[in-house]
N, C-alpha and C positions, 0 to 999 in steps of 0.2 A: 495545411490540414490542422484543425483544432485538436488539442489534446486536453485531457482531463487533469485535474490536480493529481489524481492517483497515478496517471501515466507519467506525469512530470516528476513527481516525488519518487516513484519507484522506477526511475529511468536511469540513464547513464550516471555512473558514479555511486549508485546504490547497489549493494550486493544482492538485494532482493529486487527482482525485476517484475513489473506488472504482468507481463504475459505468463510468467511462472506462477504468480499468485492466482490469476484468474483461471488457469488450467490445473490448479491444485498440484503443482509439481514440486513444491517445497516440502521439506520434512514435516511430518505431522506436528511436532512440538512448535515449530515456527508458525505454521498455519493456525494452530490453536491460540497462539498469542496475537497474531495479526488480524484474524477475521473479526473479532469484536470491535477492534479499533477502526477497521475499514468500514464496518457497518455503521458505526457512529458517525464517521466522516460522511458517508453517503446519505445518512438520514438527517444531516445538518445538525446533529447534536453538538454541543460545545466540545470541540476536540483540540487538544494541544498539539501543535506542530512545532518542532524545533528545526531551525535552519540547518542545512547540511553545509559543511565547509567546502 
């Protein structure tokens, strides 16, 4: 099954999980900060990704 970059990045090992983001289950302050970044990522805007350890 193919996964998206968002699903992999916000997957195991990340305290923010993609299903929680897409269903708006995270606290409002977190969503306020994440949504613009995710929109840029999905719109193919130059986005900085830092590797997770």
